[in-house]
C-alpha positions in Angstrom: -13.6 -22.2 -18.1 -10.9 -21.4 -16.1 -10.5 -18.0 -15.0 -7.7 -15.8 -16.2 -6.3 -13.5 -13.7 -3.7 -10.5 -14.7 -1.8 -9.3 -11.3 0.2 -6.8 -11.8 3.7 -5.4 -9.4 3.3 -9.6 -8.8 7.0 -9.6 -7.3 6.1 -8.5 -3.9 4.5 -10.6 -0.8 1.8 -9.8 -1.7 1.8 -11.1 -5.2 3.5 -14.2 -4.3 0.9 -15.2 -1.8 -1.7 -13.9 -4.5 -0.5 -16.3 -7.1 -0.5 -19.5 -4.2 -4.1 -18.7 -3.5 -5.0 -18.4 -7.6 -3.4 -21.8 -8.1 -5.2 -23.4 -5.3 -8.0 -23.0 -7.4 -7.1 -23.5 -11.0 -6.7 -20.5 -12.3 -4.8 -18.9 -15.4 -2.1 -16.5 -14.0 -0.5 -13.5 -16.0 2.0 -11.5 -13.9 3.4 -8.2 -14.1 7.1 -7.3 -12.9 9.2 -4.4 -13.6 12.4 -7.1 -13.2 12.6 -10.7 -14.4 11.6 -13.3 -11.8 14.0 -15.9 -11.0 11.7 -19.2 -10.8 10.4 -21.0 -7.7 8.2 -23.5 -6.6 5.3 -21.1 -6.0 5.9 -19.4 -9.4 5.9 -22.1 -11.3 3.3 -22.0 -14.1 3.0 -18.5 -14.0 2.5 -16.7 -17.2 5.3 -13.6 -16.2 5.5 -10.4 -18.5 8.1 -7.9 -17.8 7.5 -4.3 -18.7 6.8 -1.0 -16.9 3.2 -0.4 -16.0 3.9 3.3 -16.5 4.5 2.6 -19.8 1.2 3.3 -22.0 2.2 1.2 -24.5 3.1 -2.1 -22.4 0.0 -1.8 -20.3 -2.0 -1.4 -23.3 -0.2 -4.2 -24.7 0.0 -6.3 -22.0 -4.2 -6.2 -21.2 -5.1 -5.9 -24.5 -3.0 -9.2 -24.9 -4.3 -11.2 -21.7 -7.8 -10.4 -21.6 -8.4 -11.1 -18.5 -11.4 -12.2 -16.3 -9.8 -10.3 -12.9 -6.9 -7.8 -12.1 -5.2 -7.1 -9.3 -3.6 -4.1 -9.1 -0.3 -4.0 -6.7 1.9 -2.3 -8.7 3.5 0.7 -6.9 6.4 2.6 -5.5 6.1 0.3 -1.9 7.6 2.7 0.8 6.2 6.3 1.3 10.0 7.0 2.5 10.9 5.8 -1.0 8.3 8.2 -2.5 10.0 11.5 -1.5 13.2 10.1 -3.7 11.0 9.6 -6.5 7.9 11.4 -6.5 7.1 11.4 -10.3 7.3 7.9 -10.1 5.6 7.6 -7.4 2.9 9.7 -9.0 3.1 7.7 -12.2 3.0 4.3 -11.0 0.7 5.1 -8.1 -1.6 7.4 -9.5 -1.9 7.3 -12.9 -1.9 3.4 -13.9 -5.0 2.7 -11.7 -6.9 5.5 -13.6 -4.9 4.0 -17.2 -6.0 1.0 -16.5 -9.7 1.9 -16.1 -9.3 3.4 -19.7 -8.0 0.1 -21.2 -10.7 -1.7 -19.4 -13.6 0.6 -21.0 -11.8 -0.3 -24.7 -11.4 -3.9 -24.3 -12.4 -5.4 -21.7 -15.4 -3.8 -19.9 -16.7 -6.9 -18.1 -13.0 -7.4 -16.3 -13.2 -7.4 -12.6 -10.8 -4.5 -10.9 -8.9 -4.8 -7.2 -6.6 -1.6 -6.7 -4.6 -1.6 -3.8 -5.7 1.4 -1.5 -3.4 2.4 1.7 -3.9 3.9 5.2 -1.2 6.2 4.5 -4.3 8.0 2.7 -5.5 9.0 5.7 -2.2 11.1 6.9 -0.9 11.9 10.3 -4.2 13.3 12.0 -6.4 10.6 13.1 -6.5 9.4 16.5 -9.2 6.9 16.2 -10.3 4.2 14.1 -10.2 4.7 10.3 -13.1 3.6 8.1 -14.3 3.8 4.6 -15.3 7.0 5.5 -12.4 8.7 7.5 -11.0 12.1 5.9 -7.9 11.8 4.1 -5.1 13.8 4.1 -2.0 12.6 3.2 1.7 13.8 3.4 3.7 12.2 1.2 4.0 11.0 -2.5 2.9 8.1 -2.2 -0.7 8.3 0.1 -1.2 11.4 -2.2 -0.9 9.1 -5.7 -2.7 6.2 -3.8 -5.7 9.1 -3.2 -5.7 10.1 -6.2 -6.1 6.5 -7.8 -8.7 5.6 -4.4 -10.7 8.8 -5.8 -10.4 7.6 -9.6 -11.6 4.4 -9.0 -15.1 5.7 -7.6 -15.1 7.5 -10.1 -15.3 5.5 -13.1 -17.1 2.8 -11.0 -19.4 5.9 -10.5 -19.9 7.0 -14.1 -19.4 4.0 -16.1 -20.6 1.1 -14.3 -17.4 -1.1 -14.3 -17.1 -3.3 -11.4 -14.1 -1.9 -9.9 -12.8 -1.7 -6.5 -10.6 -1.1 -3.6 -9.2 -2.5 -0.5 -7.7 0.4 1.7 -4.7 -2.2 2.4 -3.4 -1.8 6.6 0.5 -2.2 7.1 0.6 -6.4 6.3 3.6 -8.4 6.7 4.7 -11.8 6.1 8.3 -13.2 6.0 8.5 -12.2 2.5 9.2 -8.6 3.6 11.9 -7.3 2.5 14.9 -5.6 4.9 13.8 -2.2 4.1 10.9 -2.8 6.5 11.5 -2.2 10.1 8.9 -5.6 10.8 11.2 -7.5 9.0 14.7 -5.5 10.4 13.3 -6.0 13.5 12.3 -10.0 12.9 16.0 -10.4 11.2 18.0 -8.9 14.3 16.0 -10.8 17.0 16.9 -14.0 14.7 20.5 -13.1 14.4 21.3 -12.6 17.9 19.4 -15.7 19.1 21.9 -17.4 16.9 24.6 -16.0 18.7 25.7 -13.5 16.1 26.3 -10.1 16.6 26.5 -8.4 12.7 25.5 -9.5 10.0 25.7 -8.6 6.5 22.0 -7.7 5.3 21.8 -3.8 5.2 18.7 -2.4 6.2 17.0 0.8 4.3 19.7 3.3 5.0 22.3 1.0 2.8 24.2 -0.1 6.8 23.9 -3.9 8.0 21.2 -4.5 10.1 22.8 -5.5 13.3 26.3 -4.0 14.2 28.3 -5.0 17.0 25.0 -6.0 18.5 22.5 -3.6 17.9 20.0 -2.3 15.2 18.9 1.2 14.8 15.5 2.0 14.7 13.2 5.6 14.9 10.5 6.4 17.2 9.6 3.5 18.9 5.9 5.2 20.1 4.5 4.8 16.1 1.2 2.5 16.3 0.2 0.5 13.8 -2.5 -1.6 12.5 -0.1 -4.8 11.8 -1.6 -8.0 9.9 -0.3 -11.1 8.2 0.0 -10.7 4.2 -1.7 -14.7 3.4 -5.0 -13.0 5.2 -4.9 -9.9 2.8 -4.8 -11.2 -0.2 -8.1 -13.5 0.8 -9.7 -10.0 1.4 -8.8 -8.7 -2.3 -10.2 -12.2 -3.6 -13.9 -11.6 -1.7 -13.5 -8.0 -2.8 -13.7 -8.5 -6.3 -15.6 -11.5 -6.6 -18.2 -10.2 -4.8 -21.5 -9.1 -6.3 -21.3 -5.7 -6.1 -18.0 -3.4 -5.9 -17.4 -0.9 -3.2 -14.4 0.0 -1.4 -13.0 -1.3 1.5 -10.9 -1.2 5.2 -8.4 -4.0 4.9 -6.9 -4.9 8.5 -7.2 -6.2 11.7 -8.9 -3.7 14.1 -5.5 -3.4 16.4 -2.6 -1.8 16.9 0.7 -2.1 18.5 3.3 0.4 18.7 7.0 -0.5 17.0 8.5 -1.0 21.2 5.4 -3.8 21.1 6.9 -5.2 18.0 10.4 -5.5 19.3 9.5 -6.3 22.7 7.5 -9.8 20.7 10.0 -10.5 18.5 12.6 -10.4 20.8 10.3 -12.2 23.6 10.1 -15.0 21.3 14.0 -16.1 21.3 14.4 -15.5 25.2 16.0 -11.7 24.8 15.1 -8.5 25.6 14.9 -5.7 23.3 16.3 -2.8 25.2 19.4 -4.8 24.8 19.8 -4.5 21.3 18.2 -1.4 19.8 20.0 2.0 19.6 17.7 4.6 19.0 19.0 7.1 16.0 17.2 10.1 15.3 18.3 10.2 11.4 15.7 7.5 10.9 13.0 9.5 12.7 10.3 10.6 9.6 9.2 14.2 9.4 6.3 13.1 8.2 4.5 10.1 9.0 1.2 8.2 9.8 1.9 8.0 13.5 -1.2 6.0 14.1 -3.4 3.7 12.1 -6.3 1.4 13.4 -8.8 0.1 11.1 -12.1 0.0 11.5 -13.1 -3.6 9.6 -16.8 -3.3 10.4 -17.7 -3.1 6.2 -16.0 -6.2 4.8 -16.4 -8.0 8.0 -20.4 -7.9 8.0 -20.7 -7.8 3.9 -18.2 -10.3 3.4 -17.3 -11.9 6.2 -13.9 -12.1 6.2 -12.0 -11.6 9.2 -7.9 -12.5 10.2 -6.5 -15.8 10.6 -3.4 -14.8 12.3 -3.1 -12.6 15.4 0.0 -10.6 16.1 2.0 -12.6 18.7 1.8 -15.9 15.4 2.5 -12.9 12.8 6.1 -11.7 14.5 6.8 -15.3 16.0 6.1 -16.7 11.8 8.7 -13.6 11.1 11.5 -14.9 13.5 11.1 -18.3 12.7 11.5 -17.9 8.9 14.8 -15.4 9.8 16.1 -17.8 11.7 16.3 -20.7 9.2 17.2 -18.1 6.5 20.4 -17.1 8.4 21.2 -20.3 9.5 20.8 -21.8 5.6 22.7 -18.6 3.9 25.7 -19.8 6.4 28.2 -21.8 4.7 28.5 -25.3 6.4 
C-alpha cells in the first residue's frame, strides 16, 4: 500500500524539494498551504488543502480527513525579523500548531510519524562553538521562542505518550527557490544581475526596495556567520529521521560556517566580479537582535542515520547565482 504523507507549510522551498522526493517514491502526497498554489510540474498530482493551520477546525478536519502515515510540519512564520511584526501569529503557528498536531494524532492517528522543523534560531546569540542537540537554548526573537516551545513540546509528547514524533534542528538552508527577502537569494540575484550588465532591478528586497539600485546592493552586518546548506539535502535528512525506528531530535547542518561577506565573495567571484564594488552597508539593515554565529555539530545524524550533505558551500552559491541568471534572462522581453 502506498504511503500517505501530509506536508504542512508546503509552499516554501522545503516543501518543493520534499514533494519531489516523495513523488520519486510513489507516495500519496497531501500538502497544506495558507494560499492557493499555482500549478507546476513538480506539484502535479499533489492533493492541496488551502487553509490556516492555526485554525483548530481546519487542522482537525485536515488530519482526520487525510489520516496520514507521516506528517512533515514545515508550517511557520519563516523569518525571525518578520516575527517581530507578527509575534502573536508567530506564537500560534510556530509554537502552538505543532502541539495541536500531537493532540490530533493522539485522537485520530497515534501510529502516524511526525517530523517537526525546529530551528538553530533556538540557540540565540550567546553560543560561540558548534551547536549540538544538548546545547543550551536562549532564543531572542519571537520566532526562536516559539520554535523552542514547539521543540520542547514534541519531546514531552514523545516521552509521555510514546508517539513517534521527532525534530530536526535545521540550520540555514538555501536553494534557488529562496525568496528575495532572504539575504542569500538577495546576494545571488544581485550578482546575477551585475553579470548580465544590469544596474537596476525591479525585484524588491526585505525592505520593499529594489535589490539592485544604481549598481549597488544594500546589506547589513557582513560579519555574521552561519552554517549554510542546501534545502534539497535537508529534506532527505527529514525523511531519514521520520523513517528511523526510534524517534529523536537531530541537528541538520553542514558543520561549516561562512560569513555574509564570504557569501558575497563567492557569489560575485562566480561571475568574475569583486563584491566590494557593488555592496553598500546600510546600518538600518543591522538587526538589533540576531544570532551572530551558527555552526552545526552533526555527529548524531551522521553516526545514527548516516546522513551527509551532498552540496558544499561553493556549489550551493553557484547553483543559486546560475538560477538567478536564468530567471532574469527569462523575465526580459525578447
